[in-house]
C-alpha positions in Angstrom: 92.9 110.2 109.6 94.5 106.8 109.1 96.0 104.8 111.9 98.7 102.2 111.5 100.3 99.5 113.5 103.3 97.7 112.1 105.5 94.9 113.5 106.6 91.3 113.3 103.6 90.2 115.4 104.6 86.6 115.7 102.9 85.2 117.6 100.1 87.7 118.1 99.8 88.6 121.8 97.2 90.2 124.0 99.4 93.3 123.8 99.0 93.4 120.1 95.2 93.2 120.6 95.5 96.3 122.8 97.2 98.1 119.9 94.3 97.0 117.5 91.8 98.5 120.0 93.7 101.8 120.0 93.9 101.8 116.2 90.1 101.4 115.9 89.6 104.3 118.4 91.9 106.5 116.4 90.0 105.8 113.1 90.6 104.1 109.7 92.8 101.3 111.1 95.5 99.5 109.2 98.0 96.7 110.2 101.1 95.7 108.3 103.5 93.0 109.3 107.1 92.6 108.8 108.4 90.3 106.0 110.2 88.6 108.9 106.9 87.1 109.9 107.6 83.8 108.3 105.0 81.5 109.8 101.8 80.9 107.8 100.0 80.3 111.1 101.0 83.7 112.4 99.8 85.4 109.2 96.5 83.5 109.3 96.0 84.6 112.9 96.7 88.2 112.1 94.4 88.2 109.1 91.6 86.6 111.0 91.9 88.9 114.0 92.1 92.0 111.7 89.0 90.9 109.9 87.1 90.2 113.1 88.0 93.7 114.3 87.3 95.6 111.1 91.0 96.5 110.7 92.5 96.5 107.2 95.4 94.1 106.8 98.1 95.3 104.5 100.0 92.0 104.5 103.8 91.6 104.7 105.8 94.7 104.1 109.6 94.9 104.5 109.6 98.0 106.9 107.5 100.7 108.5 108.6 103.3 105.9 107.2 101.2 103.1 104.1 100.6 105.1 103.5 104.3 105.5 104.0 104.8 101.8 101.2 102.4 101.1 98.8 104.6 103.1 99.7 107.8 101.2 96.8 108.6 98.8 97.1 112.4 99.1 100.2 114.5 99.5 98.8 115.9 102.8 97.9 112.5 104.3 97.3 112.4 108.0 98.6 109.2 109.6 99.0 108.1 113.3 101.6 105.4 113.8 100.8 103.3 116.9 103.8 101.7 118.5 105.0 100.2 121.8 107.5 101.9 123.9 110.2 99.4 122.7 109.8 100.7 119.1 109.4 104.4 119.7 113.0 105.6 119.1 113.4 103.5 115.9 110.1 104.7 114.5 110.9 108.4 115.3 113.9 108.0 113.0 111.9 106.3 110.3 109.1 108.9 110.4 111.8 111.6 110.1 113.2 110.0 107.0 109.7 109.4 105.6 108.8 113.1 106.0 111.8 114.1 103.9 110.2 112.3 101.0 106.6 113.3 101.9 107.0 116.7 103.5 103.3 117.6 103.3 102.2 114.5 105.1 101.5 114.5 108.8 102.7 111.5 110.8 102.1 111.4 114.5 103.5 108.7 116.8 101.1 107.3 119.4 103.0 105.3 122.1 101.4 102.4 123.9 103.3 101.6 127.1 104.8 98.2 127.0 103.1 95.7 129.4 104.5 92.4 130.6 103.3 90.5 127.5 105.5 90.2 124.4 105.8 87.8 121.5 109.3 86.9 122.9 107.7 85.7 126.1 105.1 83.7 124.1 107.9 82.1 122.2 109.7 81.2 125.5 106.5 79.6 126.8 106.4 77.5 123.6 110.0 76.4 124.0 109.3 75.5 127.6 106.2 73.6 126.7 104.2 75.9 129.0 100.7 75.9 127.5 99.1 77.7 130.5 101.4 80.8 130.1 101.0 80.6 126.3 97.2 80.6 126.6 97.1 83.6 128.8 99.4 85.7 126.6 98.3 84.5 123.1 96.0 86.7 121.1 93.9 84.1 119.4 91.9 82.4 122.2 89.8 80.3 119.8 92.8 78.4 118.5 95.3 78.5 121.4 95.6 74.7 121.9 95.8 73.9 118.2 98.2 76.7 117.4 100.4 75.9 120.4 101.1 72.5 118.9 101.9 74.1 115.5 104.2 76.7 117.0 106.0 73.9 119.1 107.0 72.2 115.9 108.6 75.4 114.6 110.2 76.8 117.8 111.5 73.5 119.3 
């Protein structure tokens, strides 16, 4: 079975890292990010963290439907789509549409309850020049100071 996480993931948060852990536990993990992820630094972070965690990075893909299509190698493919509570309803609709085109595939949704960390809150900490909050929520601890400065140029 393949497992997939898809989203904007910009900047990567500790919540996203929890999703990666679930992916690995489910088996054969893949991550795709939205084509709206328009910062090179965010893409580099994601690629690096996927590599460190033995998760296959699919790159930028316009939507979750197309991301699911990339994973279909057999007509009866079994895929688990991991998502946060905030995406569950949207993804249910997309999976329904996907299954109309790939009726023999099996796509299960695996919901991860939303915690207090989000990329939106990380972006707010950047706009407020609050490195301490950023450092706590940011998913790439090795480069938190360096990347905070880079993100500030973009978000301010």
